[in-house]
C-alpha positions in Angstrom: 0.0 0.0 0.0 3.0 2.3 0.5 4.0 1.6 -3.1 0.4 2.6 -4.2 0.6 5.8 -2.1 3.9 6.7 -3.8 2.3 6.3 -7.2 -0.6 8.6 -6.1 1.8 11.4 -5.1 2.9 11.8 -8.7 0.9 12.3 -12.0 1.4 8.9 -13.8 0.0 8.3 -17.3 0.3 4.5 -16.8 0.2 2.3 -13.7 1.3 -1.4 -13.8 -0.2 -3.7 -11.1 1.2 -7.2 -10.9 -0.9 -9.8 -9.0 -1.8 -7.7 -5.9 -3.7 -10.7 -4.4 -0.4 -12.3 -3.5 0.6 -9.4 -1.2 -2.5 -7.6 0.0 -5.2 -8.8 2.4 -8.8 -8.9 1.3 -9.8 -5.4 2.5 -6.8 -3.8 0.9 -7.5 -5.7 -2.3 -11.0 -4.1 -2.4 -9.4 -0.7 -1.7 -7.0 -1.1 -4.6 -9.8 -2.2 -7.0 -11.7 1.0 -6.1 -8.6 3.0 -6.8 -8.2 1.3 -10.2 -11.7 2.3 -11.1 -11.0 5.8 -10.0 -7.8 6.0 -12.0 -9.8 4.8 -15.1 -12.2 7.7 -14.6 -9.3 10.1 -14.5 -8.0 8.7 -17.9 -4.9 7.0 -16.4 -3.9 3.8 -18.2 -3.7 0.7 -16.0 -2.1 -2.7 -16.8 -3.5 -5.2 -14.3 -1.9 -8.6 -14.2 -3.8 -11.2 -12.2 -5.3 -14.8 -12.2 -8.3 -13.6 -10.2 -11.1 -13.4 -12.8 -13.3 -11.4 -10.4 -10.7 -8.7 -10.1 -10.2 -8.6 -13.9 -13.9 -8.5 -14.8 -14.5 -5.7 -12.2 -11.8 -3.3 -13.3 -10.8 -3.9 -16.9 -11.9 -2.8 -20.4 -10.0 -5.5 -22.2 -8.5 -8.8 -21.1 -5.4 -10.3 -22.7 -4.7 -13.9 -21.9 -1.0 -15.0 -22.0 -0.1 -18.6 -22.1 3.6 -19.8 -21.9 4.7 -16.3 -22.7 2.6 -15.9 -25.8 -0.7 -14.1 -26.6 -3.4 -16.8 -26.4 -6.6 -14.7 -26.7 -8.0 -11.2 -26.2 -11.4 -10.2 -25.0 -13.6 -7.2 -24.5 -14.4 -7.4 -20.8 -18.1 -6.6 -21.3 -18.4 -9.6 -23.7 -16.1 -12.0 -21.8 -17.4 -15.2 -20.3 -15.5 -16.9 -17.4 -15.6 -20.3 -19.3 -14.0 -18.7 -22.4 -11.3 -16.9 -20.3 -10.3 -20.1 -18.5 -10.4 -22.0 -21.8 -7.9 -19.6 -23.2 -5.8 -19.8 -20.0 -5.4 -23.6 -20.1 -5.6 -24.0 -23.9 -8.7 -26.2 -24.4 -12.4 -25.7 -25.3 -13.4 -29.1 -23.9 -15.9 -28.0 -21.3 -15.9 -31.4 -19.6 -12.2 -30.8 -18.7 -12.8 -27.1 -18.0 -15.6 -27.7 -15.3 -13.2 -29.0 -12.6 -10.7 -26.3 -13.3 -13.3 -23.6 -13.1 -14.6 -25.0 -9.8 -11.1 -25.3 -8.4 -10.0 -21.8 -9.4 -13.2 -20.3 -7.9 -12.8 -22.3 -4.7 -9.2 -21.3 -4.4 -9.9 -17.5 -4.3 -13.0 -18.0 -2.2 -11.0 -20.1 0.4 -8.3 -17.4 0.4 -10.9 -14.7 1.2 -12.5 -16.8 3.9 -9.0 -17.5 5.4 -8.1 -13.8 5.4 -11.4 -12.9 7.2 -10.8 -15.5 9.9 -7.2 -14.3 10.4 -8.4 -10.7 10.8 -11.2 -11.8 13.2 -8.6 -13.6 15.3 -6.3 -10.6 15.3 -9.2 -8.3 16.4 -9.9 -10.6 19.3 -6.3 -10.6 20.4 -5.9 -6.8 20.1 -9.0 -6.2 22.1 -7.8 -8.8 24.6 -11.2 -10.5 24.7 -10.9 -13.5 26.9 -12.9 -15.9 24.7 -10.8 -19.0 24.6 -13.5 -21.2 23.3 -14.2 -18.8 20.4 -10.5 -18.4 19.7 -10.1 -22.2 19.4 -13.1 -22.4 17.1 -11.6 -19.7 14.9 -8.2 -21.5 14.8 -10.0 -24.8 13.9 -11.9 -23.0 11.1 -8.7 -21.4 9.9 -6.9 -24.7 9.8 -9.8 -26.2 7.9 -9.8 -23.4 5.3 -6.0 -23.6 4.8 -6.4 -27.4 4.2 -9.1 -26.8 1.7 -7.0 -24.1 0.0 -4.1 -26.6 -0.3 -6.4 -29.3 -1.7 -7.9 -26.9 -4.2 -4.4 -25.8 -5.3 -3.3 -29.4 -5.7 -6.5 -30.3 -7.6 -5.8 -27.4 -10.0 -2.2 -28.6 -10.6 -3.3 -32.2 -11.2 -6.0 -31.0 -13.6 -3.4 -29.0 -15.5 -1.0 -31.9 -15.7 -3.7 -34.2 -17.0 -4.7 -31.7 -19.6 -1.2 -31.2 -20.8 -0.7 -34.9 -21.0 -3.8 -35.3 -23.1 -2.8 -32.4 -25.4 0.7 -34.0 -26.0 -1.0 -37.3 -26.7 -3.3 -35.7 -29.3 -0.4 -33.8 -30.9 1.6 -37.1 -31.2 -1.4 -38.9 -32.7 -2.0 -36.2 -35.2 1.7 -36.2 -36.2 1.6 -40.0 -36.8 -1.5 -39.7 -38.8 0.0 -37.1 -41.1 3.3 -39.0 -41.5 2.0 -42.5 -41.9 -1.1 -41.7 -44.0 -1.2 -38.3 -45.7 2.5 -38.1 -46.5 2.7 -41.7 -47.7 -0.3 -41.2 -50.0 1.3 -38.0 -51.4 4.6 -39.9 -52.1 2.6 -42.7 -53.8 0.9 -40.1 -56.0 4.3 -38.5 -56.8 5.7 -41.9 -58.0 2.6 -42.4 -60.2 3.2 -39.0 -61.8 6.9 -39.9 -62.4 5.7 -43.1 -64.2 3.3 -41.1 -66.4 6.1 -38.5 -67.1 8.4 -41.3 -68.3 6.0 -42.7 -70.8 7.0 -42.3 -74.4 3.6 -41.0 -75.6 3.7 -38.1 -73.1 4.0 -34.8 -74.9 6.6 -32.1 -73.9 3.9 -29.7 -72.6 2.4 -32.6 -70.5 5.8 -33.5 -69.1 6.4 -29.9 -68.2 3.1 -29.7 -66.3 3.9 -33.0 -64.6 7.2 -31.7 -63.4 5.6 -28.6 -62.0 3.0 -30.8 -60.3 5.6 -33.1 -58.8 7.6 -30.1 -57.5 4.5 -28.7 -55.8 3.8 -32.1 -54.2 7.4 -32.3 -52.9 7.1 -28.8 -51.4 3.8 -29.9 -49.8 5.4 -33.0 -48.4 8.3 -31.0 -46.9 5.9 -28.6 -45.2 3.9 -31.5 -43.8 7.1 -33.0 -42.4 7.9 -29.7 -40.7 4.4 -29.7 -39.2 4.9 -33.3 -37.9 8.2 -32.3 -36.3 6.6 -29.3 -34.5 3.7 -31.5 -33.3 5.9 -34.2 -31.7 6.9 -33.8 -28.1 10.6 -33.0 -27.7 11.4 -36.4 -26.2 9.9 -38.2 -29.2 12.1 -36.3 -31.8 
């Protein structure tokens, strides 16, 4: 919040905010979101990086999804759907796979907010020196339970992502094999047939010229397909 205060003492044209949920408690997150909305009204540009979809949907005009360092998708916030945003984040439109990821992501941030509220309640009781041991023990039990749920949700999200990446690699490998073993082989067979026609004695010079051009185009197509196969295969299969 001190860093935010420093920004507010100047007259910035652009403010960059990188995942504030990692550092700020829930009340301060809400204050920062209100400040972002106020900055927007003042015409100040704001770049807001976060995995919290609620924060992004509440404060942005456009949402740019980056995956593995590259631009995956871009949305107008008023038209963006949570399912489409998460699909762009994980790289699949299979909603059967997306459902547990959406649930886990929502549960993760909800658990963090609940944990933060419990921690603040406990600090309040301690600061006020209220002698309510039973209530304090109950709060500690709830806090422990929420932290456990948070860890479980985080683990479930990681497992879902690993399964999704494994399925994607499997599909890429299958597609590469299909192209190599079927399409390329069919094109090579066609190329040999054209060579046979080209070598016939009754083939006229114009026909031979056209056949040569056709064979060159086929060879170029085969080379491009081989490059695609190489890109599709996982590194350990090359």
